[in-house]
DOPADREN-42532 format. One line per field, with one value per residue (C-alpha): residue number from 1; x, y, z. Coordinates in steps of 0.001 Angstrom, whole numbers. Each point is the difference from the previous one (the first is absolute). Layout:
BEGIN
vextor	[NUM  ...]
x	[X  ...]
y	[Y  ...]
z	[Z  ...]
//
This chain:
BEGIN
vextor	[1  2  3  4  5  6  7  8  9  10  11  12  13  14  15  16  17  18  19  20  21  22  23  24  25  26  27  28  29  30  31  32  33  34  35  36  37  38  39  40  41  42  43  44  45  46  47  48  49  50  51  52  53  54  55  56  57  58  59  60  61  62  63  64  65  66  67  68  69  70  71  72  73  74  75  76  77  78  79  80  81  82  83  84  85  86  87  88  89  90  91  92  93  94  95  96  97  98  99  100  101  102  103  104  105  106  107  108  109  110  111  112  113  114  115  116  117  118  119  120  121  122  123  124  125  126  127  128  129  130  131  132  133  134  135  136  137  138  139  140  141  142  143  144  145  146  147  148  149  150  151  152  153  154  155  156  157  158  159  160  161  162  163  164  165  166  167  168  169  170  171  172  173  174  175  176  177  178  179  180  181  182  183  184  185  186  187  188  189  190  191  192  193  194  195  196  197  198  199  200  201  202  203  204  205  206  207  208  209  210  211  212  213  214  215  216  217  218  219  220  221  222  223  224  225  226  227  228  229  230  231  232  233  234  235  236  237  238  239  240  241  242  243  244  245  246  247  248  249  250  251  252  253  254  255  256  257  258  259  260  261  262  263  264  265  266  267  268  269  270  271  272  273  274  275  276  277  278  279  280  281  282  283  284  285  286  287  288  289  290  291  292  293  294  295  296  297  298  299  300  301  302  303  304  305  306  307  308  309  310  311  312  313  314  315  316  317  318  319  320  321  322  323  324  325  326  327  328  329  330  331  332  333  334  335  336  337  338  339  340  341  342  343  344  345  346  347  348  349  350  351  352  353  354  355  356  357  358  359  360  361  362  363  364  365  366  367  368  369  370  371  372  373  374  375  376  377  378  379  380  381  382  383  384  385  386  387  388  389  390  391  392  393  394  395  396  397  398  399  400  401  402  403  404  405  406  407  408  409  410  411  412  413  414  415  416  417  418  419  420  421  422  423  424  425  426  427  428  429  430  431  432  433  434  435  436  437  438  439  440  441  442  443  444  445  446  447  448  449  450  451  452  453  454  455  456]
x	[-3922  -2140  2904  661  -3697  -199  3166  -1429  -3395  1458  2605  -2674  -2292  2823  1132  -3604  -455  3254  -965  -3259  1332  2924  -2078  -2707  2477  1319  -3531  -874  3092  -601  -3669  863  2783  -2381  -2567  2677  1201  -3524  -514  3329  -59  -3311  1529  2981  -2342  -1772  3364  899  -3396  526  3530  -1291  -2674  2344  2195  3658  -994  -2329  2186  -1603  -3291  1798  1991  -3146  -1525  3119  16  -3581  803  2964  -2113  -2525  2251  3449  1732  2753  -667  2386  -1036  2656  -106  1414  3500  -201  -296  -2348  -3313  -1594  894  -1149  1630  3432  748  1933  2067  858  2080  -2683  -2612  2024  212  -3753  -763  2342  -1936  -3265  1341  648  -3701  548  -2310  1489  -3061  1555  27  1911  -2161  -443  1271  278  3689  -439  1382  -2267  -198  -66  -34  -2135  203  -2082  598  -1677  -1477  -1516  -2068  2235  1181  3522  896  844  985  -494  -1608  1299  -1992  1727  -2588  -186  -351  -44  -3757  58  2913  -1937  -3021  2153  1605  -3410  -1434  3097  -300  -3646  874  2932  -2143  -2715  2624  1394  -3530  -601  3320  -1050  -3300  1966  2228  -3028  -1759  3218  421  -3592  308  3259  -1534  -3064  2146  2612  -2121  -904  3642  1073  -2594  1269  3602  -783  -1713  3011  2377  -1950  736  -2697  2668  1086  -3261  -3574  -2216  368  -3328  -1788  -117  -3120  1707  1820  -229  -1710  3362  1385  -3164  284  3656  -960  -2628  2461  2618  -2605  -1001  3646  892  -3165  966  3571  -1144  -2330  2845  2291  -2655  -474  3756  346  -2942  1495  3354  -1663  -2403  2698  2310  -2718  -1118  3565  743  -2109  1428  3453  -441  -1163  3042  2203  -1399  579  3560  692  -1253  2223  3003  -715  19  3044  1996  2854  -2028  1355  -3128  -2261  2362  -51  -3788  -129  2116  -2282  -3029  1739  626  -3552  -1382  2165  -1166  -3637  602  1546  -2845  -2571  1908  47  -3726  -792  1994  -1166  -3575  642  1536  -3034  -2808  -2430  2460  705  2049  3487  -537  1550  3156  2431  3206  3195  3730  2868  1165  -3441  -102  3521  -876  -3156  1759  3032  -2399  -1235  1437  -627  2483  2787  3474  -598  1404  -2561  1282  -2193  1696  -2515  -1503  -3273  -3546  -2007  -3753  -598  -3303  -721  -860  2693  -355  610  3220  1183  -800  2010  2971  -196  22  3077  1835  -927  1523  3174  139  -520  2233  2345  2787  1312  -163  -2349  -506  -3060  -29  -3544  -940  -3331  -478  -2451  613  -2350  -3014  774  1365  3079  1167  3399  1629  3573  2116  3623  -658  1029  -2972  -1390  1126  -1558  -2080  -1334  -972  -2340  -1895  -158  -3637  -1163  -2127  1778  3201  3263  3543  2165  2305  -2954  -1672  1571  -1016  -3378  -2584  -3173  855  -2973  1592  438  -3347  -1710  2082  -1049  -3667  71  1725  -2460  -2958  1349  552  3762  3003  2910  3402  3028  3586  3496  1905  3663  2252  -2485  -3534  -3419  -1875  -3814  -1856  -3718  -1994  -3351  -2288  1275  1557  2565  -1081  2949]
y	[3633  -2059  -334  3747  742  -2459  1384  3525  -1012  -2172  2604  2673  -2305  -1192  3540  974  -2991  725  3664  -1065  -3024  1647  2777  -2573  -2251  2964  1071  -3516  -138  3501  -737  -3200  1811  2793  -2512  -1781  3304  960  -3351  -148  3723  -505  -2926  2152  2760  -2509  -1067  3654  575  -2948  1175  3532  -1159  -2402  1526  -753  -2048  -2208  -1453  -3402  1246  1263  -3200  -2148  2075  -419  -3751  -310  2223  -2202  -3142  1415  1799  -1515  3399  1128  3169  2070  2850  2212  2913  3455  -1215  -2739  -2796  -2881  125  -3003  -2159  -3043  -1891  590  3213  -986  3189  1356  2920  1120  -425  2195  2759  -94  -1  2946  1935  -967  1193  3320  171  -1029  -2913  -2533  -1268  -250  -3465  -560  -1191  -3752  -1875  -3745  227  2115  -1301  -1866  2758  3805  2009  3033  2107  2607  2216  -753  3115  101  3100  2332  628  -1037  -3601  -2005  -3154  -1870  -3115  -2032  -2571  -2354  -442  -3402  731  -3636  -67  3370  -1133  -3129  2144  2275  -2991  -1518  3252  497  -3511  641  3320  -1477  -2986  2324  2003  -3167  -1062  3401  -328  -3407  1450  2832  -2536  -1905  3185  1291  -3235  128  3684  -572  -2940  2089  2854  -2088  -2811  1917  1046  -3650  -967  2686  -1006  -3675  910  2067  -2825  -2424  2103  2663  2680  -644  -956  -261  2035  147  -679  2573  -1308  1099  -574  2057  3716  2310  1506  -3441  -824  3251  -778  -3485  1387  2586  -2686  -2169  2892  803  -3593  -285  3107  -1258  -3403  1581  2198  -3036  -1923  2932  234  -3708  158  3003  -1738  -3127  1888  2264  -2947  -1954  2999  769  -3530  106  3260  -1144  -3252  1944  2258  -3071  -1377  3307  269  -3560  932  3065  -2066  -2472  2856  1759  -2334  2459  2956  1086  1968  -2979  -2266  2415  177  -3787  -12  2567  -2103  -3036  1836  1354  -3490  -1388  2801  -753  -3692  855  2370  -2632  -2529  2382  742  -3720  -1012  3041  -917  -3503  1465  2203  -1341  -43  -1758  -3661  -1484  -1167  -3649  -3188  -1948  -2041  -1981  1133  346  2300  -2477  -33  3789  144  -2572  1916  3321  -1447  -676  3601  1881  3316  -1121  -1015  907  -521  -2964  -1404  -2323  -1637  -32  -2094  -3441  -1462  953  2564  421  3659  1588  2057  -430  -1555  2916  2507  -1700  -226  3683  914  -2090  1327  3645  -636  -1930  2590  2720  -2085  -320  3736  1395  -2867  826  -1720  -3612  63  -2930  -551  -2397  -1086  -1695  -1239  -1487  -191  1904  382  -1077  2416  -549  2146  884  1669  1256  1333  1398  1046  3257  3532  352  3298  2700  106  3084  -1742  -3112  2125  1158  -3385  -891  3583  88  1346  596  -1170  314  2603  -2692  -1793  2913  -909  -3662  -1408  -133  1532  548  -2185  -3428  121  1769  -2942  -2401  1736  -27  -3749  -769  2184  -1690  -3299  1412  -251  2231  1096  1384  1127  182  265  -3195  -569  883  1547  -357  -151  -2581  34  -2143  -740  -1867  -1625  -2426  -3561  -2989  -2725  -2611  -2336]
z	[924  2373  2435  -61  554  2906  1582  -137  1399  2764  908  313  1961  2251  809  764  2304  1816  346  1680  1905  1801  1653  791  1820  1947  929  1205  2209  1384  770  1890  1899  982  1249  2060  1445  1065  1730  1788  795  1789  1921  1040  1128  2276  1469  600  1646  2367  779  709  2459  1755  2656  537  3054  -2089  -2752  374  -1468  -3128  -298  143  -2803  -2122  624  -1205  -2994  -919  313  -2468  -2518  591  -356  2395  2116  2120  2353  1645  2453  -426  752  -2570  2538  -963  1845  -1719  -2970  -1868  -2841  -1513  -1870  -3154  -305  3490  -1287  -2420  2743  2375  -2602  -631  3760  489  -2639  1691  3384  -1683  -877  -3661  -1011  -2470  -1865  -3465  -1544  -3237  -2879  220  -3060  -607  907  3183  3373  2437  2661  117  3329  849  3200  1865  3071  3361  1650  3516  632  -2027  -3512  941  -749  3093  -1862  -3233  -1441  -2948  -1999  -2446  -2757  -1711  -3750  -1172  -575  -1745  -2136  -977  -888  -2149  -1722  -705  -1365  -2136  -1445  -849  -1652  -1951  -1032  -1230  -1908  -1602  -917  -1599  -1795  -1321  -1174  -1628  -1792  -1322  -1092  -1585  -1956  -1220  -852  -1895  -1885  -842  -1292  -1808  -1434  -3187  -312  200  -2608  -2368  681  -668  -3272  -1024  956  -2198  -3037  -43  393  -3610  -1683  1132  2266  3766  1717  2148  3576  1977  3353  2603  789  -2506  -973  -924  -1942  -1953  -702  -1176  -2368  -1323  -638  -1723  -2277  -715  -907  -2090  -1955  -362  -1224  -2538  -1231  -303  -1907  -2375  -437  -759  -2365  -1760  -480  -1340  -2254  -1416  -598  -1784  -2056  -1098  -1080  -3184  -1414  1086  -1945  -3044  234  276  -3292  -1750  1291  -1146  -3449  -31  1086  -2773  -2550  1490  2283  429  1256  3374  849  -593  1946  2935  -197  52  3188  1626  -837  1488  3275  58  -563  2800  2308  -740  671  3368  917  -859  2101  2962  -360  -148  3096  1994  -823  1328  3157  728  2246  -2945  -2289  -486  2811  -925  908  -1257  639  -2020  375  -1696  532  -883  -2654  -1614  -163  -1434  -2670  -905  -538  -1797  -2906  -198  -2982  1759  2677  -2369  1158  3714  1898  2465  2727  2672  3405  1994  -418  1067  -848  1928  353  -903  1079  -3122  -3658  -2156  -2429  2821  1084  -3605  -569  3103  -1086  -3585  1118  2152  -2720  -2638  2170  308  -3787  -484  2721  956  -2476  -3132  1263  2979  2350  2197  2937  788  3283  1361  3466  2905  3224  3009  -2010  -2855  -3499  -676  -3510  -354  -3181  177  -2824  -446  -1852  991  2382  1280  2394  3469  -815  -3138  1987  2119  -3128  -1695  -665  -577  -3127  -3120  1995  -1543  1267  -1716  -1377  -1632  -1753  -3362  234  -1083  2751  1423  3678  954  469  3773  379  -1704  2099  3232  -1073  -731  3304  1914  -1700  1391  3530  -394  548  -2184  994  -2015  1221  -1463  -741  691  -1706  -2460  -1274  1625  2070  -187  2555  -320  2676  -721  1790  -222  1733  -581  -2541  -524]
//
């Protein structure tokens, strides 16, 4: 955004400077040309006056005047009579043919006082001519003066350099002012963007920044109020989930005792058995909701930071979960060796691995196999669990992690639809990432990255 703003400001300023500079340069050249024409025109008029008062039998007087003129100014002069024959001359005319044409026009009573505008690239000499009249309005000859424009050209070049230098100085000032203006306007935007990049876009309140234009300050205050209201709503939502889950646990436990008593009296009752299954699912759902509320509270700015680190390996995790009765029937194979320093609580990593392995047991088929790997990569600890089950369709992969969502093929199987939601909450609380992809030839691969480094 800063680059686009600077480009616009500098483009506008540059066009404005060019629009002013080009006419100014032309005016400077025209003014110096006009001054030169006035000076040299007056000198030619004096030559014509001397030629008019000098008779044809006194050419020496005119020649002496031209010699003195040449010694002072160094400019060639040629005076001719009515027939075009030279009467007096001094210096060398650079363009004889052009001089003859101008003298012919002067003999026809047409003065040639026009000088082209002097530019830094103009030639060194430009001729002017005037008719010579003796007692009548009819021209009886002509006089030509070759004007030396070197000094005028140098003056024009110098004035142009001063003007261009001043323009470049103004452009530099414009660049500095544009940079300061862009920084002033965009500094609060950068502060808000940095706060959002640090995680305030998901949780927390963006600060109001009392900097920049009033419009940006109002926007900052509006964003701060919006994020404050959003954070309060999230806190109320988390509190509601936790409170409801806690409040339901006691009556749910009481119902469980009563159902157990009923099953003891009538073990074959299908209705009571179904009710017992419903209570089991409800209890599992409450456990998942409480887990989500707990990890989301830790992930919030007011919650407890997910700190701590421990050393473990894929083999250690596999050995731990092979002893779990709730994971019976699943084959767990470690595929990496070596210990890794993982930057999270041991319980968090075990919860993540358990959720993934439990899903393999539920949805991985009759004899599921889970390959568990743990390694360090680019300063992060990477946990990967792959299975050889039927997997999920591409459209189902996109919805995985949505709370209470279950794939169509899994609706008849036990589950709450909260496993991956809890997994994502735990990973987020530890500033990690999670990704799910299809394995080949079948199954799923879940990759979790957490803070960590190589240990051994």
